[in-house]
N, C-alpha and C positions, 0 to 999 in steps of 0.2 A: 561206719565203722573205723576207729582211731587206731593207726599203726604206731607203736612205740618201737623205739630204736632196738631195744633188747631183744623184744619178739621176731622183728625182721631180721635181726643178725643170726638168732639162732635158726631161724627158717633158711637162710641161706648158707649156714653152715651145715645143716642136714643135708640139703639139696646137693650141694657143691660135692660133701663127702660121698654120698651115697652114687652120685652120677660118675664121680672119677674113679672110685673102687671099682665098680661095675665094668668101667672102660678098661680099666688096667688089668683086671684080671681076665676079661675076655681077649685082651691083646695076649698076655702071657698063655691063656689056652690055646689060641690060634697060633702061637709061634710066629706072629706077624713081623716080618722084616721090612715093610713098605712104609708109606706113609702113616699107617696106624700106629707104628711105633713112636713117630714123632708126635702125634696127636696123644698118645697116652702119656708123654712127657709133659705136654701141656697140662693134662688134667693132673697130673701129679704135683706140678708147680701150682696149681690152685688148691689142691688138698693142702700141701705146705704152706700156702698162704695163708689159709685159715688156720692152720695150727700156729702160725708165727704172730697174726694179729690176737689170737686168743691168749698167747703167752704174755703179750703186752697188756692186755686187759687185766690179767691176774698179777701185773707188776713185775713180771719176769722179764730181764733183758733190756728194758727201756729203749734207748736208741736204737740198739743193734736188731731188737724184733721188729721194729718199726720198718729199719732199713733194710733188712732181709725179706719182710713180707711185701715192700714196695717192689724190690728187685724182683721177687718171685712172681708178683703179679704181671709185671711188665713181661716176663717170659711166657706168660700163659697165651696171649694171642703172637707172641712171637714164634712159639712153636707151633701154633696153628698155620701160621703163614709158612713155615718150613715144611709142613706136612703136605700142605696144597701143593707147593712147589715140587716137592718130591713126587706126587700123585701126578703132575703134569710133565714129569720126566725134565725137570729144569734144574739147573745148577743151584745148590744151596750155599756154596761157600761165601760169597759175599753177604747174603741174608745172615747166615750164622754168625759172622764177625759182627754185623749190624745189631744183632739181637743181644750178644755177649757185651759189647761196647756199651749201649744204651742202659742195660741192667746195671753195669758197674757204675755208670754216671749216676744212675737213681738210688742206688746203694749209697755213694758217696755223699750226694746232695741231702739225704736223709740224715746222715752222720752230722754233717756240718751245721744244718738249719734246726736240729731238734733241740738244743738247749736254748734257742730264742722262740721257736714256733711251735714247740711240742709235737703233737703226732701230725701235724700238718707240715713238718719240714721236710723240704725235698719233694712236696706233693706235685709241685709244677712239672718237675721233670719226669714224674712217674705218669702224669696224665698226658704230657706232649708225647712220650714215648707210646703210651697205650693208642693215641690218634694215629700215630704214624702205622703201627702194625695192625690195628684193626682195619684202617682203609687200605693197607696194601694186601692183606688177608681178603679182603672183599674183593679187589680188583682180581687177584689171583684165582678165585674161585670162578671166575667168569673167563678164564682163560681156557683154552682147549687142552686137553679133552674134558675137563671138569664141567664146562659149560654145557656139555651135550646132556648131563644129568640134570633133572628138574630138582633133586634135592641140593645140588650146589647153589642153585639160584636162592633156595631158603637159607643156606648157609651165609651167601654174599650179603643178603638182606640184613640179616641180623649182625653181622659184623659192621657193615656200612652204618646200622644204627646205633650200635656201641660207640663207633667212632665218631658220630655225629653228636652223641650225648656227651661224650667226655671233651670234644672240643667246646661246645658252649660251657661246660663246667670249667674249663680251663680260662677261657675268656672273662666270664665271671668272676673267677677266683682271682685272676690278675687285676681287674679293674676295680671291683667292688670289695674283695675279701671274702673270707670264709665266714664270717660273722655277719655278713648283710642279710636282710630279710629274704631277698630274692635266692641267694645261695642256699641258706638253710632251709627254707621251706620247700623249694623245688628240686634243686640239685644237691641237696645234702646226703648225708649217708644212708637214710631210708631209700631214697631213689635210686642210689647207686647200689644198693643190695638188692631191689627189685630187677633192676637191669641185669644184675651178675647172675640171678636165678633164672631169668628168661634165656639169657645167653648159654648158660650151663646145660638147661634142659634141651635146648634146640640143638646144642652143638653135639651133644651126647649122641642124640637121635640121629642126627644126619649125618657125622663120622662113621658111626655103626653101618649106616646104609651105604655110604660112599666105597666103604673098603669092602663090602661084601658084594659091590657090582663087579660082575664078571662078564660084561656084553662084549662083543667083537670089537664093537665100534671104539671102546675105550681101551683094549688091548690089554687090561689088567691080567686077565688070566693067561696070557701068553708069556708073561715075565719069565726068563730064567736066568741062572747065574752067568750065562755067556752074552746076554744082551740081544738074544734072537728070539723071536716069537715062535710058537710051536708049529706054524705053517711055513716057517723058513724064512719070512721077512724080517731084516733088521730092524731095531728100535733106532730112533734117530741119532742118539749118541754113540751107539757102535757104527751106525752107517757113516757118520762124519768122521769118526777116526780111521775107519778102513778108506774113507775116500781121500782124507788128507795124506795118507800114506801111498795109495796108488799114484794119485796126481804128483807127488814129489817125486817118486820113482820114475814116471813116464817124462818128467822134465829132464832127468839126466840123459835120456836117450832120444829125446824130442819125438816120442811117440805120440798118436793122437788119441786124446780121450774124449768122449762125450758123456755129458751128464743130461739125462733125460727124466722129465717130471711128468707123470701121468695124473692128470687131476679130473675129478669129477664134481661138476658143481651143481648146485639145487639141492643137495641132500636135506638142508634144514626144512626146505618147503617140503620135500617128499615125507620127511618124518612128521611133520605137523598134518599133513592130508591122510597119510596111511599108517602111522606108527612107527615106533622104533625097530621093529623086527624087519620090516622091509628096507630100511637105511642099513642094517646089519646085514642083510642078504646081499645088497649091492654093494657094500664095501668088500664083502668076503669074495663076490664076483670080481672085483677089479684087482684085489690081492692075487686071485688064483691067476688072472690074465696077465699080469705082471710078470708072475714067476714062470708060466707057460710058454710065455711069446717072446720074452728077453732071452739074448743069446746064452747059452749054459754057462758060460763063464762069467757073466755079469753079476755084479752086486746089485741086490734088490732090498731096498730100505723104505722105511716110512719117513715122511716129511711133514706130517701134522696135518690137521683139518682135512683128512680124507685124502691127502696127497700120497703118491708112491714116488720114490725116485730110483732111476737105474744109473749105474755107471758101467760103461763098457768101452772097449777099444774101437775106434773110428778113425781110420787115417784119412776120410774126406767127408765133405758134407754130403755126398751122395749115400756113402755108408750109414751115416747118423739118419738120414730120412729113412732108407729102408727099414732101420730097426723101429724108429717111430712110427713108422706107417703100420709095421707088423705088430706093435703093442696097441695103436689105436684100433685096428680091426678086430684084434683079439678081445679087446676090452667090448667093443660093440657087440661082437658074437657072445660073450658071456652075458651081458647085460639082456640081450634079446631073449634069453631063455629065462630071465627073472621077472617075476610079476612087477610091473611098473617101473623096470630098469631102464626102458629107452628114455624115461622122463630125465634121466641125469644126463647133463651135458658134459660130454668128454673132450677134454684137451690133452695133447701132448706138445711139450716145449723143451726144446734141444739147447745146450750151451756146449760149444766146441773150444778145445784147447786152441787149435790152430787159428782161431780168430779172437778168443778172448784171454789167452795165456793159461798159465798154471796155477791160478789163484782158485782154491775150492769154493770160497766164499763169492767170488764174481761169477764162477760158473753156476753155483745153486741160485744165485740171485736171478741170472739172466734166464736160467731154464724156468724158474717159477713165473716170472713175468711173461714169457712166451707161451707157457701152458695157460696162463689166465687169459691171454688174448685169444688163444686157440679155442677154448672151452666157450667163449662168448661170441664166436664168430661161426656161424653154422655152416658156412661154405668152406672152411678150412679145417684140416684134421691136425696138422703138424705145423709149428712154427719153429724156425732155426734162428736163434738170436743173433743179430749181427755183431761186428766188432763195437759199436758203439754201445749196444746192448740198451737202446733206446727202443721201447715198445712199438712205436710207430714205425719203426725202420725193419721190423722183423721180417724175415724171409718166409714166404709162405709156402708149404708144398700141399697138394691136394691129395688126399687119399686116393 
């Protein structure tokens, strides 16, 4: 069967339009305020891209239609990336500026080169931007917590494949030109339309599944306007802000603060062996233990990758050890009551202002490193980070 450009273009337009409208309407009906809204903008940009290119084909707009279409096309993977970062509870400020900047560069490049190169004017800028955003989106899809969802791996694979395709197209375009046999036959508009159809179909399905995931491990169902989970555990950004404020105020009075990380290792292996439900139960048990056995006035928050972090007053290393040991024993007790819970390796790491100073970043980093060591050594339960924060020098306290 021979595919002609017109038929493939019509097919692409129909698929993109139906998928985009379906996702956008579903977003409106759900009143989605999370990553789904950013993904809906990506689909809207794709729909608008189709309209812009159709206007150019009909002789309307000329250079402006091509420039608008190219800029909107760049925004599609750009907003996919932003949605993935929002899903992972990561900042979108720098990425948003990057998306806007590259879209403007693509728009201007098309306007400048259109008089001499026609519809291929500024295409290199669009292709380079697509490679950047497809690659970044593929990498972001594999960050925690998205990487814990199988559907995110499918999205990452498709985004990576699209990035590789446009990278190859860009290299051939620059070296041989769009009129070359290799480019026109294997990397031309027909191939690009087929890639677009596959990307659109997979993205629409996967993103719908992702935003409907409400597992405890991904904490999506716990999100509230206050940034605190329904079970009382703070989300990472909320905890980071509260920690910075407490450490700053403690530094004024030279009060002792302990940052304690409770880590459960081996969850990926447990999930592969016994299923995600067991991992969810283990995570819930650790969260309950952190809130139950931490001091009543302590802050309890998430630290990503199944880790929990506690901020509490501790005037001495002995005070911090007592709190850390209580957390360790509480977590073990909770996990003992869970099927396969004892397979998780629990470690507690402590960072103290008395030895590390009043920098929240240093305290968190030291506590994470200490917890990692504690989780990997069966003979120890609590590690207190030394002033050097070198893992090899950590002070060990047995439970």
